[in-house]
C-alpha positions in Angstrom: 115.3 81.8 88.9 113.0 82.1 91.9 110.6 85.0 92.1 110.5 86.2 95.7 106.7 86.9 96.0 103.6 85.2 97.4 101.4 87.5 95.2 99.9 85.3 92.5 99.1 88.3 90.2 102.6 89.6 90.4 104.1 86.1 89.8 102.0 85.6 86.7 103.0 89.0 85.3 106.7 88.3 85.8 106.5 84.8 84.4 104.8 86.1 81.2 107.2 89.0 80.7 110.3 86.8 81.5 109.1 83.9 79.4 112.7 83.5 78.1 113.7 82.2 81.5 112.6 79.3 83.7 110.9 81.0 86.6 109.9 79.3 89.9 107.6 80.5 92.6 108.4 80.3 96.3 105.7 77.6 96.6 107.2 75.5 93.8 110.5 75.6 95.7 108.9 74.7 99.0 109.7 78.1 100.6 107.0 79.3 102.9 108.4 82.7 103.9 106.8 86.1 103.8 109.6 88.7 104.1 108.5 91.8 106.0 108.8 94.9 103.9 110.0 97.4 106.5 112.5 99.4 104.4 111.7 103.0 103.5 112.3 102.6 99.7 111.1 100.3 97.0 114.7 99.3 96.3 115.4 98.6 99.9 112.5 96.2 100.2 113.4 94.5 96.9 117.0 94.0 98.0 115.9 92.7 101.4 113.5 90.1 99.9 116.1 89.0 97.3 118.8 88.5 99.9 116.6 86.8 102.4 115.2 84.3 99.9 118.7 83.6 98.6 119.9 82.8 102.1 117.2 80.0 102.2 117.5 78.7 98.6 121.0 79.5 97.4 119.5 79.9 94.0 119.2 83.0 91.8 116.5 85.3 92.9 114.3 88.0 91.4 112.5 90.3 93.9 110.6 93.4 93.4 108.8 96.1 95.3 106.4 98.6 93.7 103.8 101.0 94.7 101.6 104.0 93.8 102.9 107.4 94.5 100.3 110.2 94.3 101.8 113.7 93.8 99.1 115.7 95.7 99.6 113.4 98.7 103.3 113.9 98.7 104.0 110.4 97.3 101.6 108.6 99.5 100.9 105.7 99.8 104.4 104.8 98.3 106.1 101.9 100.0 102.9 101.4 102.1 100.7 100.9 99.0 99.7 97.3 99.9 99.3 97.8 103.6 98.4 101.4 104.5 95.0 100.4 105.7 96.2 97.3 107.5 96.6 93.6 106.5 92.9 92.9 106.4 92.0 95.6 103.9 90.9 94.6 100.4 92.1 96.2 97.1 88.7 97.8 96.7 88.9 99.3 100.2 92.3 100.8 99.6 91.3 102.1 96.2 88.1 103.8 97.4 90.0 105.4 100.2 92.6 106.8 97.8 89.8 108.1 95.5 88.2 109.9 98.5 91.5 111.4 99.4 92.5 112.6 95.9 89.0 114.1 95.5 90.1 116.8 98.0 92.7 118.0 95.5 92.8 119.3 91.9 96.0 117.5 90.9 95.2 113.8 90.3 98.6 113.0 88.8 100.4 109.9 90.1 103.0 107.4 89.1 103.7 103.7 89.7 107.3 102.9 90.6 108.8 99.4 90.4 112.3 98.4 91.5 113.3 94.9 90.5 116.4 93.2 91.9 118.3 90.1 90.7 120.7 88.5 93.2 122.8 85.4 92.8 124.9 85.6 96.0 127.4 88.0 94.5 125.9 90.1 91.6 123.1 92.5 92.3 121.4 93.9 89.2 118.7 96.5 89.5 115.9 97.3 87.1 113.6 100.3 87.4 110.3 101.2 85.8 108.1 104.3 86.2 104.7 104.6 84.7 103.0 108.1 84.9 99.2 108.6 85.0 96.4 109.8 87.1 94.0 108.6 89.8 90.6 107.9 88.2 87.4 109.3 89.7 86.0 105.8 90.2 87.1 102.2 90.1 87.0 100.9 86.5 87.9 97.7 84.8 87.8 94.0 85.6 91.4 92.9 84.9 94.5 93.3 87.0 94.9 93.6 90.7 95.9 96.0 93.4 95.4 99.6 92.3 95.0 98.8 88.6 91.3 99.8 88.7 92.1 103.4 89.8 95.3 104.1 87.9 94.3 105.9 84.7 96.7 106.2 81.8 97.0 109.4 79.6 94.7 107.6 77.0 91.8 107.6 79.6 91.9 103.8 80.3 92.7 102.4 83.7 95.2 99.5 83.9 92.3 97.2 84.8 90.6 98.1 81.5 93.6 96.7 79.5 94.0 93.1 78.6 96.9 91.3 80.5 98.9 91.4 77.2 98.4 95.2 76.8 99.3 95.8 80.5 102.4 93.7 80.3 103.8 95.9 77.6 103.5 99.2 79.4 103.3 98.6 83.2 106.0 99.8 85.6 106.8 96.2 86.3 107.2 95.4 82.6 109.5 98.5 82.2 111.5 97.4 85.2 111.8 93.8 83.9 112.9 95.1 80.4 115.5 97.3 82.1 116.7 94.3 84.2 116.8 92.0 81.1 119.1 94.4 79.2 121.6 94.2 82.1 121.0 90.5 83.0 122.0 89.2 79.5 125.4 90.8 79.9 126.2 88.4 82.7 128.5 85.7 81.1 126.4 82.7 82.2 123.3 84.2 80.5 124.8 85.1 77.1 124.5 81.5 75.9 121.3 80.6 77.7 119.1 83.5 76.7 116.6 82.6 74.1 116.4 85.0 71.2 
């Protein structure tokens, strides 16, 4: 299967969690495409990416979209998580901006939502994962990427303070992949190829 992303961190996460399957990156398949995420839902963006890359490759595709939804900010940044400050903004710039915004509120609760789509030209299978937590008061942790350094779990640690192995057990993407795997192995062609 091809993972429809150019994000190295996301690709590595998916490869580790889906180690039962042979996973290819866009680069490994010679596909140099960056699908514009212009839909208004995570699922809409994931479906669009999966179908667009399938049109090019005619191979099985996994695509996802995920983001940080902050309750006090009415779900912002949501589907705009990776681009709400423009394409040149760094993860740290986005994270510090969000900390400044949430500091104006008493409610720091937030959730990470991930929608994952498998598409093979006919079957569409959807996995969803939701991880609940809070926005930290400062950036903490050296692991992970994106907003990991500001997303605080109920145990007080940010995602960036976890090891990759720890994060891959509880992240919204991990939950979405596990949800997808349960549905994927029911496809006839995968019943015999899935490695137990």
